[in-house]
C-alpha positions in Angstrom: -8.9 16.7 -7.1 -6.2 14.3 -6.0 -3.6 16.0 -3.9 -0.1 14.6 -4.4 3.1 15.1 -2.4 6.5 14.1 -3.8 9.3 13.3 -1.3 12.6 12.4 -2.9 16.1 13.8 -2.3 16.7 13.8 -6.1 15.2 17.0 -7.4 15.3 15.8 -11.0 13.0 12.8 -10.1 10.5 15.1 -8.4 10.5 17.6 -11.3 9.8 14.8 -13.8 6.8 13.4 -11.8 5.5 16.9 -11.2 5.6 17.8 -14.9 3.6 14.6 -15.7 1.1 15.3 -12.9 0.5 18.7 -14.4 -0.8 17.0 -17.6 -3.4 14.9 -15.7 -6.8 16.5 -15.0 -7.8 16.2 -11.4 -4.3 15.8 -10.1 -2.3 18.5 -8.3 1.2 18.3 -6.8 0.8 20.3 -3.5 4.3 19.6 -2.2 7.7 18.7 -3.5 10.7 18.2 -1.2 13.5 16.1 0.1 12.2 14.8 3.4 9.1 13.8 5.4 9.9 16.3 8.2 10.0 19.1 5.7 6.6 18.0 4.3 5.0 17.8 7.8 6.5 21.2 8.8 5.0 22.7 5.6 1.7 21.1 6.4 1.8 22.6 9.9 2.9 26.0 8.8 0.5 26.4 5.9 -2.4 24.5 7.5 -2.9 22.8 4.1 -5.0 19.7 3.9 -3.1 16.4 3.9 -2.0 15.0 0.6 -4.1 12.1 -0.6 -1.1 10.2 -1.9 2.6 10.7 -1.1 5.2 9.3 -3.6 8.1 8.5 -1.3 11.7 7.5 -2.1 12.6 4.3 -0.4 15.8 5.6 1.0 16.3 9.3 1.8 19.6 10.9 2.5 18.6 12.3 5.9 19.2 9.2 8.0 15.5 8.3 8.4 14.2 4.8 8.1 11.5 3.7 5.7 9.4 2.5 8.6 9.6 5.8 10.3 8.8 7.7 7.1 5.9 5.5 6.0 4.4 5.5 9.5 4.6 9.2 10.0 2.9 9.8 6.6 0.1 7.3 7.2 -0.6 8.7 10.7 -0.9 12.2 9.0 -3.6 10.8 6.8 -1.9 10.0 3.5 -1.5 6.9 1.5 2.1 6.1 0.5 3.6 4.8 -2.7 7.2 3.8 -2.6 9.2 5.0 -5.6 12.3 2.9 -5.6 14.9 1.0 -7.7 13.3 -2.0 -6.0 16.6 -3.9 -5.6 16.5 -4.2 -1.8 13.8 -6.7 -0.9 14.2 -6.3 2.8 13.7 -2.6 2.6 10.7 -3.0 0.3 9.2 -5.6 2.7 9.8 -3.2 5.6 7.9 -0.4 3.7 5.0 -2.7 3.0 4.9 -3.9 6.6 4.7 -0.3 7.7 1.6 0.2 5.6 2.8 1.4 2.2 0.3 0.8 -0.6 2.9 -0.6 -2.9 6.0 0.0 -4.9 6.7 1.5 -8.3 10.2 1.0 -9.7 12.2 4.1 -10.7 13.0 2.1 -13.9 9.3 2.2 -14.9 7.9 4.9 -17.1 6.7 8.0 -15.2 3.2 7.2 -16.6 3.2 4.1 -14.4 3.8 6.2 -11.4 0.8 8.5 -12.4 -1.4 5.4 -12.9 -0.4 4.1 -9.4 -1.3 7.4 -7.9 -4.7 7.2 -9.4 -5.2 3.6 -8.3 -4.2 4.3 -4.7 -6.2 7.6 -4.6 -9.4 5.6 -5.5 -8.7 3.3 -2.5 -7.8 0.3 -4.6 -5.0 -2.0 -3.8 -1.8 -1.5 -5.8 -0.7 -4.8 -7.3 2.5 -4.6 -9.4 5.4 -6.7 -10.4 8.0 -4.7 -8.5 6.7 -5.2 -5.0 5.5 -8.7 -5.6 8.9 -9.8 -6.9 10.6 -8.1 -4.0 8.4 -10.0 -1.5 8.8 -13.3 -3.4 12.5 -12.9 -3.5 12.8 -12.2 0.3 13.1 -15.5 2.2 12.6 -13.6 5.4 9.1 -12.4 4.5 7.0 -13.3 7.5 4.6 -16.1 7.0 1.4 -15.7 9.0 0.9 -19.5 8.9 -2.8 -19.5 8.3 -4.8 -22.7 8.6 -6.5 -24.2 5.6 -9.9 -23.0 6.8 -8.5 -19.5 7.5 -7.0 -19.4 4.0 -10.4 -20.4 2.5 -12.2 -17.7 4.5 -9.6 -15.1 3.5 -9.7 -16.0 -0.2 -13.4 -15.4 -0.4 -13.6 -12.4 2.0 -10.7 -10.6 0.4 -12.1 -11.1 -3.0 -15.1 -8.9 -2.0 -17.8 -11.3 -0.7 -19.7 -10.3 2.4 -18.8 -12.4 5.4 -22.3 -13.9 5.6 -21.9 -15.2 2.0 -18.4 -16.5 2.8 -19.9 -18.5 5.7 -22.7 -19.8 3.5 -20.3 -20.9 0.8 -18.1 -22.7 3.3 -21.0 -24.2 5.2 -20.0 -22.7 8.5 -21.8 -20.4 10.9 -21.4 -16.6 10.5 -19.8 -16.4 13.9 -17.2 -19.0 12.9 -16.3 -17.0 9.8 -16.1 -13.9 11.8 -13.8 -15.6 14.3 -11.6 -16.8 11.5 -11.2 -13.2 10.2 -10.3 -12.0 13.7 -7.7 -14.8 14.0 -6.3 -13.9 10.6 -5.8 -10.3 11.5 -4.2 -11.3 14.8 -1.8 -13.6 13.0 -0.8 -10.9 10.5 -0.2 -8.4 13.4 2.0 -11.0 15.1 4.3 -11.2 12.1 4.5 -7.5 11.6 2.1 -7.3 8.7 -1.1 -5.7 10.1 -4.3 -5.8 8.0 -6.8 -3.6 9.8 -9.1 -3.1 6.7 -10.5 -5.3 4.0 -8.2 -3.7 1.4 -5.3 -4.6 3.7 -6.5 -8.2 3.9 -6.7 -8.3 0.1 -3.2 -7.0 -0.1 -1.9 -9.6 2.3 -3.8 -12.4 0.4 -2.1 -11.3 -2.8 1.3 -11.1 -1.2 0.9 -14.7 0.1 -0.5 -16.1 -3.1 -3.9 -16.8 -1.6 -5.7 -14.4 -4.1 -4.3 -13.8 -7.6 -6.2 -10.6 -8.2 -5.2 -7.2 -9.6 -6.2 -3.6 -8.7 -8.8 -3.7 -11.5 -10.7 -6.7 -10.2 -14.4 -6.0 -9.5 -13.9 -7.5 -6.0 -11.2 -4.9 -5.2 -13.4 -2.1 -6.4 -16.1 -3.1 -4.0 -13.8 -2.9 -1.0 -15.1 -0.4 1.6 
């Protein structure tokens, strides 16, 4: 059962998604409210398990920032999907940098939101036009400035190959490939785009055009 929380200060939006979730076997909306603090207070009071996926409005009316909201939810153990009009590239970039799994436009059919919930719940990277366009349209999106060798290592490793195979294909020592991955992670942290897991590295590679994959790629499915 996938546990879903809906956080949006527009009740009509929440009710629409909740109604659709009710039609999907194995999906349960466990919380619907207007703020992250409200959700966390409910969790604390009810001692309910954390939601697997939180569908979060990009901008709430309570004065909180997207970085604050995404960070609090991830620390609580949930994956986060931003549900937004996707017309503010800087805010979308901020959400992705904070660790959001991706963005689904409020102009998209609700069925797209439900599909995104399923994708993220399975641990697969969410690759969609809305967040990719927002990133591409933002000239301030931080470039990690990877070297040619680092890009080659990332391309193969993020696509799902074991690091030893990556080293063999590139004709380098395993220790060299491992050092490259370490440097890549450090560079992404330095520009505010951390990538602690292999799925995160795949997401960064797609954001930067190093890998042109989708969430349904076999390589993505093999991510630990």
